C-alpha positions in Angstrom: 146.6 52.6 132.3 146.5 55.9 134.2 142.9 57.3 135.3 142.7 59.6 132.5 143.1 56.7 129.8 140.8 54.2 131.8 138.2 57.1 131.7 138.8 57.7 127.7 138.6 54.0 127.5 135.7 53.4 129.1 134.3 56.5 126.9 135.3 55.3 123.6 134.4 51.4 124.4 131.6 50.2 122.4 131.1 47.7 125.0 130.6 50.0 127.5 128.8 52.7 125.9 126.5 49.8 125.0 126.2 48.5 128.3 125.7 52.1 130.3 122.9 52.6 127.3 121.2 49.5 128.5 121.7 50.0 131.9 120.1 53.4 132.0 117.4 52.3 129.4 116.6 49.1 131.7 116.7 51.4 134.8 114.2 54.4 133.9 111.9 51.5 132.5 111.8 49.6 135.9 111.9 52.8 137.6 109.0 53.7 135.6 106.9 50.3 136.0 107.9 49.9 139.7 106.1 53.5 140.5 103.1 53.0 137.9 102.9 49.4 139.3 102.3 50.9 142.9 100.0 53.8 142.3 97.5 51.0 140.2 98.2 48.7 143.6 97.8 51.1 146.2 94.4 50.9 146.6 93.6 46.9 145.8 96.8 46.5 148.2 95.3 48.4 150.9 91.8 46.8 151.0 93.9 43.4 150.8 96.0 44.3 153.9 93.3 45.6 155.6 90.8 42.6 155.2 93.8 40.5 156.8 94.1 42.8 159.7 90.5 42.9 160.3 90.5 39.1 160.1 93.0 38.4 162.4 91.7 40.5 164.5 88.3 39.1 164.6 89.5 36.0 164.7 91.7 36.3 167.7 88.6 38.6 169.6 86.4 35.7 169.2 89.2 32.9 170.4 90.1 34.8 173.6 86.3 35.8 174.1 85.4 32.1 173.6 88.1 30.2 175.6 88.5 29.1 178.9 90.5 31.6 180.9 92.9 28.8 181.6 93.4 28.6 178.4 94.1 31.8 177.3 97.7 31.8 178.0 98.6 28.7 175.8 96.2 30.0 172.9 98.2 33.5 173.1 101.5 31.2 173.0 100.4 29.7 169.9 99.0 32.4 168.3 102.8 34.3 168.9 105.1 30.9 167.6 102.5 29.9 165.0 101.2 32.7 163.5 103.4 35.3 164.5 100.5 37.3 166.4 101.1 38.8 169.5 98.7 40.3 171.8 99.3 42.8 174.8 97.5 45.2 176.7 97.5 48.9 175.8 98.5 50.7 178.3 98.4 54.6 178.9 101.8 54.6 179.7 102.9 52.9 176.0 105.5 54.9 174.3 104.2 54.5 170.6 106.0 56.1 167.6 103.3 56.9 164.6 103.8 54.4 161.4 105.9 54.7 158.3 105.0 57.6 156.2 104.0 55.6 153.1 101.8 55.7 150.3 99.8 52.5 151.5 99.2 53.7 155.1 96.6 56.4 154.8 94.7 54.0 152.4 95.1 51.3 155.0 94.2 53.3 158.1 91.0 54.3 156.5 89.9 50.7 155.6 90.7 49.3 159.2 89.3 52.0 160.9 86.2 51.8 158.7 85.5 48.4 160.4 87.3 48.5 164.0 86.3 51.7 164.9 87.9 55.4 164.5 90.0 55.2 167.9 91.9 52.4 166.2 95.3 53.3 166.6 98.6 52.1 164.7 102.2 52.4 165.5 105.3 51.0 164.1 107.0 50.5 167.3 105.4 50.1 170.7 108.2 50.5 173.7 110.8 49.9 171.8 109.5 46.6 170.4 109.5 47.0 166.1 106.4 45.5 164.1 103.0 46.6 162.8 101.0 47.3 165.6 97.3 47.9 165.6 94.9 48.4 168.7 91.6 46.6 169.0 89.0 46.4 171.8 87.5 43.2 173.9 84.2 44.1 176.5 86.0 47.3 176.7 89.3 46.9 177.3 91.8 47.5 174.7 95.0 45.7 173.5 97.7 45.6 170.8 98.1 43.1 167.8 101.4 42.9 166.8 102.2 41.8 163.2 105.4 40.9 161.4 106.2 44.0 158.7 106.1 41.4 156.2 102.7 40.9 156.0 102.4 44.8 155.2 105.4 45.0 153.1 105.3 43.1 150.5 108.9 43.6 148.8 112.0 44.5 150.8 115.1 46.5 149.8 116.9 43.1 149.1 114.4 42.0 146.7 114.7 45.0 144.6 118.2 44.8 144.7 118.3 41.7 143.3 116.1 42.5 140.4 118.3 45.3 139.6 121.7 43.1 139.7 119.3 40.6 137.8 118.7 43.7 135.4 122.8 45.0 135.3 123.6 41.6 134.3 121.1 41.3 131.4 122.3 44.4 130.5 126.3 43.5 130.4 125.4 40.3 128.7 123.1 41.9 125.8 126.2 44.6 125.6 128.7 42.0 125.3 126.5 40.5 122.5 125.9 43.6 120.9 129.6 44.9 121.0 130.7 41.6 119.6 128.2 41.6 117.0 129.5 44.9 115.6 133.0 44.9 116.8 134.2 41.4 114.4 133.3 43.1 111.4 134.7 46.2 112.4 138.0 44.3 113.6 138.3 42.5 110.3 137.6 45.7 107.9 140.5 47.7 110.1 142.7 44.9 109.6 142.1 45.0 106.0 142.1 48.5 105.9 146.0 48.9 107.4 146.6 45.9 105.0 145.9 48.3 101.8 147.3 50.9 103.7 150.6 49.2 103.8 150.5 48.2 100.1 149.9 44.7 101.2 146.8 42.6 99.7 144.0 41.8 102.1 141.5 38.8 102.2 138.0 39.4 100.7 135.8 40.7 103.5 132.6 38.1 104.3 129.7 39.8 102.4 127.1 38.2 105.2 125.5 39.5 107.9 123.5 42.6 108.6 122.4 44.9 105.6 124.8 47.8 106.6 127.9 45.6 107.4 127.3 43.4 104.1 127.1 46.8 101.8 130.4 48.1 103.7 132.0 45.1 103.0 130.9 44.4 99.7 131.8 48.3 98.9 135.1 47.9 100.6 135.7 44.4 98.3 134.9 46.4 95.5 137.4 49.4 96.2 140.2 46.7 96.6 139.1 45.1 93.7 139.5 48.7 91.8 142.9 49.8 93.5 144.3 46.4 92.0 143.1 47.1 88.6 144.6 50.6 88.7 147.7 49.1 89.9 147.8 47.0 87.1 147.2 49.5 84.8 149.7 51.5 86.0 152.4 49.4 86.1 151.3 48.9 81.8 151.4 52.4 81.7 154.5 52.9 83.2 156.5 50.2 81.6 155.1 52.2 78.1 156.5 55.5 79.4 159.7 54.0 80.3 160.2 52.4 76.6 158.4 55.5 74.6 160.4 58.4 76.2 163.8 56.9 77.4 164.3 55.2 73.7 164.0 58.6 71.9 166.3 59.9 74.7 169.3 57.2 73.7 168.9 58.2 70.4 169.1 62.3 70.9 172.0 61.2 73.2 173.9 59.3 70.1 173.1 61.7 68.1 174.6 64.8 70.0 177.8 62.7 70.4 178.0 62.3 66.7 176.8 65.6 65.6 179.6 68.3 64.5 179.0 70.8 67.8 181.1 72.8 69.7 182.0 71.5 73.2 180.3 73.9 74.8 176.6 73.4 72.6 177.4 69.1 73.6 178.0 69.3 77.0 174.7 71.7 77.7 172.7 69.4 75.4 173.8 66.2 77.1 172.8 68.2 80.5 169.6 68.5 79.6 169.1 65.1 78.0 170.4 64.1 81.6 167.9 66.1 83.6 165.1 65.0 81.0 166.1 61.5 81.7 166.4 62.1 85.9 163.1 63.3 85.7 161.9 60.7 84.0 163.2 58.1 86.8 161.7 60.3 89.7 158.2 60.0 87.9 158.7 56.1 87.7 159.8 55.9 91.0 157.4 58.2 92.7 154.5 55.8 90.9 156.0 52.4 91.3 154.3 50.3 93.7 155.5 49.1 97.0 156.7 45.6 97.5 157.4 45.1 100.9 157.8 41.2 100.8 161.4 42.3 99.9 162.5 44.0 103.3 165.4 42.6 104.8 167.3 43.4 108.3 169.4 46.1 107.5 172.4 47.3 109.7 171.4 51.1 109.5 174.4 52.1 111.2 177.1 50.7 108.3 174.5 52.0 106.0 174.4 55.5 107.1 178.0 55.4 107.6 179.1 54.5 104.1 176.7 57.2 102.3 178.2 59.8 104.6 181.8 58.7 103.8 180.8 58.9 100.3 179.1 62.5 100.2 182.0 63.8 102.4 184.5 63.1 99.3 183.1 66.2 97.5 184.9 69.4 98.1 182.5 71.8 99.3 180.8 69.5 102.1 181.6 68.6 106.0 179.3 66.0 107.5 179.2 65.4 111.2 177.9 62.3 112.2 176.6 61.1 115.7 175.7 57.5 114.7 174.9 54.7 117.1 176.5 51.5 116.5 174.7 48.2 115.1 171.1 49.8 114.7 168.9 47.6 112.5 165.8 48.1 110.8 163.6 45.8 108.5 163.6 47.6 104.7 164.9 47.5 101.1 168.2 48.5 101.6 167.9 49.9 97.8 165.2 52.2 98.8 167.0 53.3 101.9 170.2 54.2 100.0 168.1 56.6 97.6 166.4 58.7 101.0 169.7 59.4 102.2 171.7 59.9 99.3 168.8 62.5 98.4 168.7 63.9 101.5 172.5 64.6 102.1 172.6 65.8 98.1 169.3 68.5 99.0 171.2 69.5 102.1 174.3 70.4 99.7 172.8 72.1 97.1 170.2 74.3 99.4 172.0 74.1 102.6 174.9 76.5 102.0 175.0 79.9 104.4 175.2 83.0 102.1 178.9 84.3 103.2 180.1 80.0 103.3 181.7 78.0 101.0 181.4 74.9 102.8 178.1 73.2 103.2 178.0 72.0 107.1 175.7 68.8 107.5 174.7 67.2 110.9 173.9 63.2 110.4 172.8 61.7 113.5 171.1 58.3 114.0 169.7 57.0 117.6 167.5 54.4 119.0 165.2 55.5 121.8 162.8 52.5 122.8 161.8 50.7 119.9 162.2 53.6 117.3 165.1 54.7 115.2 165.6 58.3 115.3 167.4 59.5 112.1 168.1 63.5 111.4 169.7 65.3 108.5 170.2 69.0 109.2 171.9 71.9 107.3 172.4 75.4 108.2 171.2 76.8 105.4 168.3 79.3 104.7 165.4 76.9 106.0 161.7 76.8 104.8 158.8 79.1 106.0 156.8 77.5 108.3 153.3 77.6 106.7 155.3 75.9 103.7 156.4 72.7 105.6 153.5 70.6 104.7 153.2 71.7 101.1 157.0 70.8 100.9 156.1 67.3 101.2 153.4 67.0 98.5 154.5 65.8 94.8 155.3 68.4 92.2 156.0 71.0 94.7 159.0 73.2 94.6 159.7 76.6 96.7 160.9 79.3 95.1 160.7 81.9 98.6 163.9 79.7 100.1 165.7 76.6 99.0 164.6 77.0 95.9 165.5 75.1 92.6 165.5 75.9 89.2 165.4 72.6 88.1 163.7 69.2 89.1 160.3 68.1 89.3 159.3 68.6 92.6 159.2 65.2 93.4 162.6 64.6 95.5 160.6 65.0 99.0 157.7 63.5 98.0 159.7 60.1 97.1 161.5 60.6 100.2 158.5 60.6 102.0 156.4 57.9 100.0 159.5 55.4 101.0 159.7 55.9 104.6 155.4 55.4 104.7 156.2 52.1 103.1 159.1 51.2 105.5 155.9 52.3 108.1 158.2 55.1 109.5 157.3 58.8 109.7 158.9 62.0 108.4 158.9 65.3 109.3 160.6 68.7 108.8 161.7 71.5 111.3 164.1 74.7 110.9 166.7 74.4 113.5 167.4 77.2 115.8 170.0 79.4 114.7 168.9 78.7 111.0 168.6 75.5 108.7 166.1 72.5 107.9 166.1 69.3 110.0 165.0 66.2 108.5 163.5 63.8 111.0 162.6 60.1 110.3 161.5 57.4 112.6 161.6 53.8 111.9 160.8 51.0 113.5 163.7 49.0 115.4 163.9 45.5 114.1 164.7 42.6 116.6 165.3 40.4 113.8 169.4 41.2 113.6 171.2 39.3 110.7 174.7 40.0 109.0 
């Protein structure tokens, strides 16, 4: 997967969209909460820390003042080891660094100086020793009281990082839960929609869950039920059309045979009746429902080769073939024969150059990766590019080029419908130098059977 594909997947995936949204909202809410908390807590926090420092200074001062001189060293050692409190003499030569510039320090310094005096000094590092340093006096002598930074800084960066990690983890879990809750019904709906598009009968979707999903599934199930009813009604109508129209046509053909007509009149009427029967057949075939259950592995190479040989028997056709051997697809053999018969017949009718007596047709069949590519191309006048898509619509006939005086305009529409039923794609293009090329892409079958 390329970087562009990964970026597109991150942008389009519901899971990651939800995750980033939740993470953003939680981060903003936490940031707002922390800022508000620090503003509200600043005063009480400064008073609390100042009270601790003042208490430590007072206790230390009293302990040093009232202790015996020979015990002061041991007392200082106990304070350093047990309480983390270190006492150093304040020298004029001490290297002092100012305390950190935080929102808490001004209020803290104000509270401490109010009790210990305005000359109280604060530092973050004395003689390259880090800590929280506060000066105080004992009998006119100045000392440094050094405390650990933890006594002043309540929360460290590691703690905030831990909170952020927990928030991101909760965001990811929430995103997974939400996306799963939404994706499962969507996946079922997508699978059912694809089944309907392929002419299959999907299982009814469960009409449970959130109101929106329940309504969508109920509407989809109703739509599938309506389509089934329409399909059933259409089958009944088609059966009626076949009987009601073709029976009178058969009687008319019989009457033409028995009537005392000239040969020219009889042939003309028979041609008209045959054309009417063919048009009815095209209507019925276009409206016939698809049935993918009858699909079998078919040797497309042999099928196309046989069709090309039969078409080449006509005196006005020259077919040049380039067919790869042993190309298999899954489908209905009768329907595919109809496709290639119609394509070759259309090319024979409308693919002749103005000054040529023979129609030249190129028929190719090759396999690329998992696709079978077939192309039927002629050298006729072609079709205007603006009319390509319209030519595949039912009941469409073109008079500008490749026009036809007779027919229902269902030929290419039927071919397109059959190819779609076989899971393929059909595309029209004009050849360089003149002519129309019909390109078909089908899925290659791995189940090779003879």
